[in-house]
PyMOL commands that place a pseudoatom at each C-alpha (Angstrom):
pseudoatom trace, name=CA, resn=MET, resi=1, chain=A, elem=C, hetatm=0, pos=[-20.606, -2.935, 7.881]
pseudoatom trace, name=CA, resn=TYR, resi=2, chain=A, elem=C, hetatm=0, pos=[-19.953, -4.302, 4.881]
pseudoatom trace, name=CA, resn=LEU, resi=3, chain=A, elem=C, hetatm=0, pos=[-16.725, -3.306, 2.818]
pseudoatom trace, name=CA, resn=ILE, resi=4, chain=A, elem=C, hetatm=0, pos=[-16.587, -2.328, -0.971]
pseudoatom trace, name=CA, resn=PRO, resi=5, chain=A, elem=C, hetatm=0, pos=[-14.690, -3.044, -3.581]
pseudoatom trace, name=CA, resn=PHE, resi=6, chain=A, elem=C, hetatm=0, pos=[-12.497, 0.012, -3.910]
pseudoatom trace, name=CA, resn=TYR, resi=7, chain=A, elem=C, hetatm=0, pos=[-12.964, -0.952, -8.355]
pseudoatom trace, name=CA, resn=MET, resi=8, chain=A, elem=C, hetatm=0, pos=[-16.244, 0.020, -6.914]
pseudoatom trace, name=CA, resn=VAL, resi=9, chain=A, elem=C, hetatm=0, pos=[-14.953, 3.915, -5.745]
pseudoatom trace, name=CA, resn=GLU, resi=10, chain=A, elem=C, hetatm=0, pos=[-12.589, 4.468, -7.944]
pseudoatom trace, name=CA, resn=PRO, resi=11, chain=A, elem=C, hetatm=0, pos=[-12.474, 3.000, -11.202]
pseudoatom trace, name=CA, resn=GLY, resi=12, chain=A, elem=C, hetatm=0, pos=[-9.561, 4.071, -13.165]
pseudoatom trace, name=CA, resn=LEU, resi=13, chain=A, elem=C, hetatm=0, pos=[-7.693, 3.969, -10.100]
pseudoatom trace, name=CA, resn=ALA, resi=14, chain=A, elem=C, hetatm=0, pos=[-8.029, 0.432, -9.297]
pseudoatom trace, name=CA, resn=PHE, resi=15, chain=A, elem=C, hetatm=0, pos=[-7.540, -0.551, -12.649]
pseudoatom trace, name=CA, resn=ARG, resi=16, chain=A, elem=C, hetatm=0, pos=[-3.600, 1.458, -12.487]
pseudoatom trace, name=CA, resn=GLU, resi=17, chain=A, elem=C, hetatm=0, pos=[-2.978, 0.682, -9.401]
pseudoatom trace, name=CA, resn=THR, resi=18, chain=A, elem=C, hetatm=0, pos=[-3.819, -2.624, -8.742]
pseudoatom trace, name=CA, resn=ARG, resi=19, chain=A, elem=C, hetatm=0, pos=[-0.772, -5.189, -7.188]
pseudoatom trace, name=CA, resn=VAL, resi=20, chain=A, elem=C, hetatm=0, pos=[-0.366, -7.874, -8.935]
pseudoatom trace, name=CA, resn=MET, resi=21, chain=A, elem=C, hetatm=0, pos=[2.315, -10.932, -7.841]
pseudoatom trace, name=CA, resn=HIS, resi=22, chain=A, elem=C, hetatm=0, pos=[3.964, -12.700, -10.861]
pseudoatom trace, name=CA, resn=LEU, resi=23, chain=A, elem=C, hetatm=0, pos=[5.396, -16.214, -9.791]
pseudoatom trace, name=CA, resn=MET, resi=24, chain=A, elem=C, hetatm=0, pos=[7.384, -17.677, -12.787]
pseudoatom trace, name=CA, resn=GLU, resi=25, chain=A, elem=C, hetatm=0, pos=[7.650, -20.730, -10.760]
pseudoatom trace, name=CA, resn=GLY, resi=26, chain=A, elem=C, hetatm=0, pos=[6.165, -22.601, -7.691]
pseudoatom trace, name=CA, resn=GLN, resi=27, chain=A, elem=C, hetatm=0, pos=[7.495, -21.314, -4.681]
pseudoatom trace, name=CA, resn=GLU, resi=28, chain=A, elem=C, hetatm=0, pos=[6.683, -21.686, -0.796]
pseudoatom trace, name=CA, resn=GLY, resi=29, chain=A, elem=C, hetatm=0, pos=[3.745, -23.988, -2.000]
pseudoatom trace, name=CA, resn=LEU, resi=30, chain=A, elem=C, hetatm=0, pos=[2.135, -21.662, -4.087]
pseudoatom trace, name=CA, resn=PRO, resi=31, chain=A, elem=C, hetatm=0, pos=[1.078, -22.558, -7.628]
pseudoatom trace, name=CA, resn=ARG, resi=32, chain=A, elem=C, hetatm=0, pos=[3.362, -20.796, -10.667]
pseudoatom trace, name=CA, resn=GLY, resi=33, chain=A, elem=C, hetatm=0, pos=[1.067, -18.281, -12.066]
pseudoatom trace, name=CA, resn=SER, resi=34, chain=A, elem=C, hetatm=0, pos=[-0.728, -14.874, -11.087]
pseudoatom trace, name=CA, resn=TYR, resi=35, chain=A, elem=C, hetatm=0, pos=[-2.029, -13.166, -8.033]
pseudoatom trace, name=CA, resn=GLY, resi=36, chain=A, elem=C, hetatm=0, pos=[-3.772, -9.605, -7.918]
pseudoatom trace, name=CA, resn=LEU, resi=37, chain=A, elem=C, hetatm=0, pos=[-4.817, -7.922, -4.773]
pseudoatom trace, name=CA, resn=LEU, resi=38, chain=A, elem=C, hetatm=0, pos=[-8.771, -7.314, -4.476]
pseudoatom trace, name=CA, resn=GLU, resi=39, chain=A, elem=C, hetatm=0, pos=[-8.280, -3.964, -1.511]
pseudoatom trace, name=CA, resn=SER, resi=40, chain=A, elem=C, hetatm=0, pos=[-12.048, -3.190, 0.430]
pseudoatom trace, name=CA, resn=TYR, resi=41, chain=A, elem=C, hetatm=0, pos=[-13.106, -0.637, 2.796]
pseudoatom trace, name=CA, resn=CYS, resi=42, chain=A, elem=C, hetatm=0, pos=[-15.150, 0.328, 4.513]
pseudoatom trace, name=CA, resn=PRO, resi=43, chain=A, elem=C, hetatm=0, pos=[-17.077, 2.700, 3.437]
pseudoatom trace, name=CA, resn=ASP, resi=44, chain=A, elem=C, hetatm=0, pos=[-18.732, 3.878, 7.085]
pseudoatom trace, name=CA, resn=PRO, resi=45, chain=A, elem=C, hetatm=0, pos=[-17.903, 7.350, 7.341]
pseudoatom trace, name=CA, resn=ASP, resi=46, chain=A, elem=C, hetatm=0, pos=[-18.696, 7.768, 10.853]
pseudoatom trace, name=CA, resn=CYS, resi=47, chain=A, elem=C, hetatm=0, pos=[-15.988, 5.694, 11.012]
pseudoatom trace, name=CA, resn=ASP, resi=48, chain=A, elem=C, hetatm=0, pos=[-12.047, 5.359, 11.151]
pseudoatom trace, name=CA, resn=CYS, resi=49, chain=A, elem=C, hetatm=0, pos=[-11.260, 1.697, 11.081]
pseudoatom trace, name=CA, resn=ARG, resi=50, chain=A, elem=C, hetatm=0, pos=[-8.233, 2.444, 9.194]
pseudoatom trace, name=CA, resn=ARG, resi=51, chain=A, elem=C, hetatm=0, pos=[-8.070, -0.670, 7.788]
pseudoatom trace, name=CA, resn=VAL, resi=52, chain=A, elem=C, hetatm=0, pos=[-7.766, -2.668, 4.092]
pseudoatom trace, name=CA, resn=MET, resi=53, chain=A, elem=C, hetatm=0, pos=[-8.731, -6.254, 3.192]
pseudoatom trace, name=CA, resn=LEU, resi=54, chain=A, elem=C, hetatm=0, pos=[-7.185, -7.779, 0.545]
pseudoatom trace, name=CA, resn=HIS, resi=55, chain=A, elem=C, hetatm=0, pos=[-8.804, -11.169, -1.457]
pseudoatom trace, name=CA, resn=VAL, resi=56, chain=A, elem=C, hetatm=0, pos=[-6.132, -12.139, -3.030]
pseudoatom trace, name=CA, resn=VAL, resi=57, chain=A, elem=C, hetatm=0, pos=[-7.358, -14.198, -5.754]
pseudoatom trace, name=CA, resn=GLU, resi=58, chain=A, elem=C, hetatm=0, pos=[-5.418, -16.253, -8.954]
pseudoatom trace, name=CA, resn=GLU, resi=59, chain=A, elem=C, hetatm=0, pos=[-6.082, -14.030, -12.730]
pseudoatom trace, name=CA, resn=LYS, resi=60, chain=A, elem=C, hetatm=0, pos=[-7.332, -17.672, -13.906]
pseudoatom trace, name=CA, resn=ARG, resi=61, chain=A, elem=C, hetatm=0, pos=[-9.737, -17.612, -11.579]
pseudoatom trace, name=CA, resn=PRO, resi=62, chain=A, elem=C, hetatm=0, pos=[-10.758, -13.961, -10.205]
pseudoatom trace, name=CA, resn=GLU, resi=63, chain=A, elem=C, hetatm=0, pos=[-14.045, -14.978, -8.901]
pseudoatom trace, name=CA, resn=GLU, resi=64, chain=A, elem=C, hetatm=0, pos=[-12.159, -17.756, -6.218]
pseudoatom trace, name=CA, resn=VAL, resi=65, chain=A, elem=C, hetatm=0, pos=[-10.916, -15.778, -3.108]
pseudoatom trace, name=CA, resn=LEU, resi=66, chain=A, elem=C, hetatm=0, pos=[-7.168, -17.351, -2.111]
pseudoatom trace, name=CA, resn=ALA, resi=67, chain=A, elem=C, hetatm=0, pos=[-6.398, -15.436, 0.859]
pseudoatom trace, name=CA, resn=SER, resi=68, chain=A, elem=C, hetatm=0, pos=[-7.900, -12.912, 2.905]
pseudoatom trace, name=CA, resn=ILE, resi=69, chain=A, elem=C, hetatm=0, pos=[-5.824, -10.590, 4.926]
pseudoatom trace, name=CA, resn=SER, resi=70, chain=A, elem=C, hetatm=0, pos=[-6.276, -8.194, 7.331]
pseudoatom trace, name=CA, resn=PHE, resi=71, chain=A, elem=C, hetatm=0, pos=[-4.072, -5.110, 7.455]
pseudoatom trace, name=CA, resn=GLY, resi=72, chain=A, elem=C, hetatm=0, pos=[-4.116, -2.094, 9.683]
pseudoatom trace, name=CA, resn=PHE, resi=73, chain=A, elem=C, hetatm=0, pos=[-2.347, 1.465, 8.674]
pseudoatom trace, name=CA, resn=ASP, resi=74, chain=A, elem=C, hetatm=0, pos=[-1.675, 1.789, 12.318]
pseudoatom trace, name=CA, resn=PRO, resi=75, chain=A, elem=C, hetatm=0, pos=[1.299, -0.432, 13.454]
pseudoatom trace, name=CA, resn=GLU, resi=76, chain=A, elem=C, hetatm=0, pos=[0.780, -0.268, 16.781]
pseudoatom trace, name=CA, resn=SER, resi=77, chain=A, elem=C, hetatm=0, pos=[-2.558, -0.970, 17.318]
pseudoatom trace, name=CA, resn=GLU, resi=78, chain=A, elem=C, hetatm=0, pos=[-3.291, -5.187, 18.132]
pseudoatom trace, name=CA, resn=MET, resi=79, chain=A, elem=C, hetatm=0, pos=[-5.027, -5.645, 15.577]
pseudoatom trace, name=CA, resn=ALA, resi=80, chain=A, elem=C, hetatm=0, pos=[-2.780, -4.160, 12.805]
pseudoatom trace, name=CA, resn=GLY, resi=81, chain=A, elem=C, hetatm=0, pos=[-1.889, -7.364, 11.385]
pseudoatom trace, name=CA, resn=PRO, resi=82, chain=A, elem=C, hetatm=0, pos=[-1.363, -8.373, 8.575]
pseudoatom trace, name=CA, resn=PHE, resi=83, chain=A, elem=C, hetatm=0, pos=[-3.319, -11.078, 9.507]
pseudoatom trace, name=CA, resn=LEU, resi=84, chain=A, elem=C, hetatm=0, pos=[-5.401, -13.830, 7.431]
pseudoatom trace, name=CA, resn=ASP, resi=85, chain=A, elem=C, hetatm=0, pos=[-8.908, -12.660, 8.253]
pseudoatom trace, name=CA, resn=PRO, resi=86, chain=A, elem=C, hetatm=0, pos=[-10.809, -15.419, 9.725]
pseudoatom trace, name=CA, resn=VAL, resi=87, chain=A, elem=C, hetatm=0, pos=[-14.295, -13.637, 8.662]
pseudoatom trace, name=CA, resn=ASN, resi=88, chain=A, elem=C, hetatm=0, pos=[-13.432, -14.034, 4.937]
pseudoatom trace, name=CA, resn=PRO, resi=89, chain=A, elem=C, hetatm=0, pos=[-13.123, -16.648, 2.648]
pseudoatom trace, name=CA, resn=GLN, resi=90, chain=A, elem=C, hetatm=0, pos=[-9.702, -19.123, 3.166]
pseudoatom trace, name=CA, resn=SER, resi=91, chain=A, elem=C, hetatm=0, pos=[-8.063, -21.237, 1.338]
pseudoatom trace, name=CA, resn=ALA, resi=92, chain=A, elem=C, hetatm=0, pos=[-5.270, -24.072, 1.668]
pseudoatom trace, name=CA, resn=PHE, resi=93, chain=A, elem=C, hetatm=0, pos=[-2.902, -21.316, 0.107]
pseudoatom trace, name=CA, resn=SER, resi=94, chain=A, elem=C, hetatm=0, pos=[-3.620, -19.002, 2.717]
pseudoatom trace, name=CA, resn=GLU, resi=95, chain=A, elem=C, hetatm=0, pos=[-0.687, -19.164, 4.430]
pseudoatom trace, name=CA, resn=PRO, resi=96, chain=A, elem=C, hetatm=0, pos=[1.901, -18.358, 1.779]
pseudoatom trace, name=CA, resn=LEU, resi=97, chain=A, elem=C, hetatm=0, pos=[0.174, -15.849, 0.083]
pseudoatom trace, name=CA, resn=LEU, resi=98, chain=A, elem=C, hetatm=0, pos=[0.086, -14.482, 4.533]
pseudoatom trace, name=CA, resn=GLU, resi=99, chain=A, elem=C, hetatm=0, pos=[3.470, -14.765, 4.087]
pseudoatom trace, name=CA, resn=LEU, resi=100, chain=A, elem=C, hetatm=0, pos=[4.742, -13.873, 0.327]
pseudoatom trace, name=CA, resn=VAL, resi=101, chain=A, elem=C, hetatm=0, pos=[2.049, -10.731, 0.530]
pseudoatom trace, name=CA, resn=GLU, resi=102, chain=A, elem=C, hetatm=0, pos=[3.500, -9.251, 3.412]
pseudoatom trace, name=CA, resn=ARG, resi=103, chain=A, elem=C, hetatm=0, pos=[7.286, -9.645, 2.406]
pseudoatom trace, name=CA, resn=LEU, resi=104, chain=A, elem=C, hetatm=0, pos=[6.504, -8.856, -1.105]
pseudoatom trace, name=CA, resn=VAL, resi=105, chain=A, elem=C, hetatm=0, pos=[4.112, -6.053, -0.783]
pseudoatom trace, name=CA, resn=LEU, resi=106, chain=A, elem=C, hetatm=0, pos=[3.291, -5.121, 2.344]
pseudoatom trace, name=CA, resn=SER, resi=107, chain=A, elem=C, hetatm=0, pos=[7.265, -3.888, 3.273]
pseudoatom trace, name=CA, resn=ASN, resi=108, chain=A, elem=C, hetatm=0, pos=[7.288, -1.779, 0.443]
pseudoatom trace, name=CA, resn=SER, resi=109, chain=A, elem=C, hetatm=0, pos=[6.208, 1.964, 2.117]
pseudoatom trace, name=CA, resn=ASP, resi=110, chain=A, elem=C, hetatm=0, pos=[4.834, 3.331, -0.826]
pseudoatom trace, name=CA, resn=TYR, resi=111, chain=A, elem=C, hetatm=0, pos=[2.660, 0.680, -1.072]
pseudoatom trace, name=CA, resn=VAL, resi=112, chain=A, elem=C, hetatm=0, pos=[1.092, 1.175, 1.975]
pseudoatom trace, name=CA, resn=ALA, resi=113, chain=A, elem=C, hetatm=0, pos=[0.873, 4.728, 1.602]
pseudoatom trace, name=CA, resn=ARG, resi=114, chain=A, elem=C, hetatm=0, pos=[-0.813, 4.046, -1.413]
pseudoatom trace, name=CA, resn=LEU, resi=115, chain=A, elem=C, hetatm=0, pos=[-3.234, 1.996, 0.237]
pseudoatom trace, name=CA, resn=GLU, resi=116, chain=A, elem=C, hetatm=0, pos=[-3.975, 4.668, 3.241]
pseudoatom trace, name=CA, resn=TRP, resi=117, chain=A, elem=C, hetatm=0, pos=[-4.763, 6.957, 0.242]
pseudoatom trace, name=CA, resn=HIS, resi=118, chain=A, elem=C, hetatm=0, pos=[-7.321, 4.711, -1.281]
pseudoatom trace, name=CA, resn=TYR, resi=119, chain=A, elem=C, hetatm=0, pos=[-8.815, 4.235, 2.224]
pseudoatom trace, name=CA, resn=LYS, resi=120, chain=A, elem=C, hetatm=0, pos=[-9.421, 8.134, 2.258]
pseudoatom trace, name=CA, resn=LEU, resi=121, chain=A, elem=C, hetatm=0, pos=[-10.526, 8.216, -1.014]
pseudoatom trace, name=CA, resn=VAL, resi=122, chain=A, elem=C, hetatm=0, pos=[-13.388, 5.960, 0.353]
pseudoatom trace, name=CA, resn=LYS, resi=123, chain=A, elem=C, hetatm=0, pos=[-13.800, 7.920, 3.005]
pseudoatom trace, name=CA, resn=GLU, resi=124, chain=A, elem=C, hetatm=0, pos=[-14.364, 11.048, 0.573]
pseudoatom trace, name=CA, resn=ALA, resi=125, chain=A, elem=C, hetatm=0, pos=[-16.674, 10.063, -1.703]
pseudoatom trace, name=CA, resn=ALA, resi=126, chain=A, elem=C, hetatm=0, pos=[-18.972, 8.581, 1.373]
pseudoatom trace, name=CA, resn=VAL, resi=127, chain=A, elem=C, hetatm=0, pos=[-19.968, 12.018, 1.951]
pseudoatom trace, name=CA, resn=ASP, resi=128, chain=A, elem=C, hetatm=0, pos=[-19.573, 13.393, -1.165]
pseudoatom trace, name=CA, resn=PRO, resi=129, chain=A, elem=C, hetatm=0, pos=[-23.280, 13.441, -3.153]
pseudoatom trace, name=CA, resn=ALA, resi=130, chain=A, elem=C, hetatm=0, pos=[-21.299, 14.501, -6.421]
pseudoatom trace, name=CA, resn=HIS, resi=131, chain=A, elem=C, hetatm=0, pos=[-19.052, 10.961, -6.349]
pseudoatom trace, name=CA, resn=PRO, resi=132, chain=A, elem=C, hetatm=0, pos=[-20.058, 8.928, -8.697]
pseudoatom trace, name=CA, resn=ALA, resi=133, chain=A, elem=C, hetatm=0, pos=[-19.914, 6.141, -6.299]
pseudoatom trace, name=CA, resn=TYR, resi=134, chain=A, elem=C, hetatm=0, pos=[-21.958, 7.803, -3.575]
pseudoatom trace, name=CA, resn=ASP, resi=135, chain=A, elem=C, hetatm=0, pos=[-25.208, 5.929, -4.141]
pseudoatom trace, name=CA, resn=ARG, resi=136, chain=A, elem=C, hetatm=0, pos=[-23.640, 2.748, -3.474]
pseudoatom trace, name=CA, resn=ILE, resi=137, chain=A, elem=C, hetatm=0, pos=[-22.123, 3.619, -0.832]
pseudoatom trace, name=CA, resn=GLN, resi=138, chain=A, elem=C, hetatm=0, pos=[-25.319, 4.665, 0.829]
pseudoatom trace, name=CA, resn=GLN, resi=139, chain=A, elem=C, hetatm=0, pos=[-27.276, 2.554, -0.644]
pseudoatom trace, name=CA, resn=VAL, resi=140, chain=A, elem=C, hetatm=0, pos=[-24.598, -0.510, 1.385]
pseudoatom trace, name=CA, resn=LEU, resi=141, chain=A, elem=C, hetatm=0, pos=[-24.806, 1.965, 4.349]
pseudoatom trace, name=CA, resn=LYS, resi=142, chain=A, elem=C, hetatm=0, pos=[-28.804, 1.654, 4.384]
pseudoatom trace, name=CA, resn=GLU, resi=143, chain=A, elem=C, hetatm=0, pos=[-29.195, -1.846, 3.155]
pseudoatom trace, name=CA, resn=ASP, resi=144, chain=A, elem=C, hetatm=0, pos=[-28.609, -5.390, 4.180]
pseudoatom trace, name=CA, resn=ALA, resi=145, chain=A, elem=C, hetatm=0, pos=[-26.476, -5.786, 1.044]
pseudoatom trace, name=CA, resn=ARG, resi=146, chain=A, elem=C, hetatm=0, pos=[-27.064, -9.596, 0.084]
pseudoatom trace, name=CA, resn=ASP, resi=147, chain=A, elem=C, hetatm=0, pos=[-26.929, -8.875, -3.246]
pseudoatom trace, name=CA, resn=PHE, resi=148, chain=A, elem=C, hetatm=0, pos=[-24.009, -6.611, -3.044]
pseudoatom trace, name=CA, resn=PRO, resi=149, chain=A, elem=C, hetatm=0, pos=[-21.118, -8.146, -5.465]
pseudoatom trace, name=CA, resn=MET, resi=150, chain=A, elem=C, hetatm=0, pos=[-18.535, -8.411, -3.035]
pseudoatom trace, name=CA, resn=PRO, resi=151, chain=A, elem=C, hetatm=0, pos=[-15.411, -10.559, -4.122]
pseudoatom trace, name=CA, resn=ALA, resi=152, chain=A, elem=C, hetatm=0, pos=[-15.526, -12.161, -0.230]
pseudoatom trace, name=CA, resn=PRO, resi=153, chain=A, elem=C, hetatm=0, pos=[-19.531, -12.314, 0.548]
pseudoatom trace, name=CA, resn=TRP, resi=154, chain=A, elem=C, hetatm=0, pos=[-19.753, -12.546, 4.361]
pseudoatom trace, name=CA, resn=LYS, resi=155, chain=A, elem=C, hetatm=0, pos=[-22.190, -15.741, 4.470]
pseudoatom trace, name=CA, resn=GLU, resi=156, chain=A, elem=C, hetatm=0, pos=[-22.380, -16.613, 8.153]
pseudoatom trace, name=CA, resn=ARG, resi=157, chain=A, elem=C, hetatm=0, pos=[-23.729, -14.756, 11.108]
pseudoatom trace, name=CA, resn=VAL, resi=158, chain=A, elem=C, hetatm=0, pos=[-21.763, -12.616, 13.817]
pseudoatom trace, name=CA, resn=GLY, resi=159, chain=A, elem=C, hetatm=0, pos=[-22.117, -12.669, 16.961]
pseudoatom trace, name=CA, resn=ARG, resi=160, chain=A, elem=C, hetatm=0, pos=[-22.772, -9.743, 19.478]
pseudoatom trace, name=CA, resn=ASN, resi=161, chain=A, elem=C, hetatm=0, pos=[-19.800, -10.170, 21.451]
pseudoatom trace, name=CA, resn=ASP, resi=162, chain=A, elem=C, hetatm=0, pos=[-17.505, -11.264, 17.791]
pseudoatom trace, name=CA, resn=PRO, resi=163, chain=A, elem=C, hetatm=0, pos=[-14.525, -9.323, 16.082]
pseudoatom trace, name=CA, resn=CYS, resi=164, chain=A, elem=C, hetatm=0, pos=[-16.682, -6.976, 14.517]
pseudoatom trace, name=CA, resn=PRO, resi=165, chain=A, elem=C, hetatm=0, pos=[-16.276, -7.878, 10.519]
pseudoatom trace, name=CA, resn=CYS, resi=166, chain=A, elem=C, hetatm=0, pos=[-15.292, -4.448, 9.445]
pseudoatom trace, name=CA, resn=GLY, resi=167, chain=A, elem=C, hetatm=0, pos=[-11.839, -4.873, 10.932]
pseudoatom trace, name=CA, resn=SER, resi=168, chain=A, elem=C, hetatm=0, pos=[-12.040, -1.881, 13.493]
pseudoatom trace, name=CA, resn=GLY, resi=169, chain=A, elem=C, hetatm=0, pos=[-10.726, -4.574, 16.845]
pseudoatom trace, name=CA, resn=LYS, resi=170, chain=A, elem=C, hetatm=0, pos=[-13.663, -4.044, 18.358]
pseudoatom trace, name=CA, resn=LYS, resi=171, chain=A, elem=C, hetatm=0, pos=[-16.982, -6.030, 19.466]
pseudoatom trace, name=CA, resn=TYR, resi=172, chain=A, elem=C, hetatm=0, pos=[-19.439, -6.351, 17.073]
pseudoatom trace, name=CA, resn=LYS, resi=173, chain=A, elem=C, hetatm=0, pos=[-22.163, -5.443, 19.471]
pseudoatom trace, name=CA, resn=TYR, resi=174, chain=A, elem=C, hetatm=0, pos=[-19.849, -1.664, 20.417]
pseudoatom trace, name=CA, resn=CYS, resi=175, chain=A, elem=C, hetatm=0, pos=[-19.585, -1.389, 16.694]
pseudoatom trace, name=CA, resn=CYS, resi=176, chain=A, elem=C, hetatm=0, pos=[-20.990, -1.659, 13.513]
pseudoatom trace, name=CA, resn=MET, resi=177, chain=A, elem=C, hetatm=0, pos=[-24.027, -3.673, 15.015]
pseudoatom trace, name=CA, resn=ARG, resi=178, chain=A, elem=C, hetatm=0, pos=[-25.683, -0.197, 15.731]
pseudoatom trace, name=CA, resn=ARG, resi=179, chain=A, elem=C, hetatm=0, pos=[-26.200, 0.589, 12.685]
pseudoatom trace, name=CA, resn=ASP, resi=180, chain=A, elem=C, hetatm=0, pos=[-26.765, -3.183, 10.859]
for i in range(1, 180): cmd.bond("trace and resi %d" % i, "trace and resi %d" % (i + 1))
show_as sticks, trace
zoom trace
């Protein structure tokens, strides 16, 4: 299963609510700059993974993912995170970015509630034919999605016994492999 960027489902809301961290000077091994958190969600209406993938990008190079952070909304889940997703791109700055995001962003309960609301909006759009993103979501659900623009494309094949890339915590063969 492929994740869909939130900005493709709710572009206006994503523009207004994308979290950006501004570092006025370097800290914790990170250079000075502005780092945005691009949200991606599983669009499958039958999947209840309750997760978000946060792709951290730098304002000067938004096409380059510096960290891919998986975060689940159920804190008791063994895969709740946050953690650096091993299937998605990482950089030399991934560890300090994970620490920064965890300390400054994911510790804010209002922000986490907003992420969960965004997750629900994606799931609602996936079943609402009147939603502007419905056709695109259906395309993602039905196709291989090789040409689907993602902040962090999955280039490697997922093995049957590997963790599912959707972040559910299940083995791929018991989760999204059936739909792929």
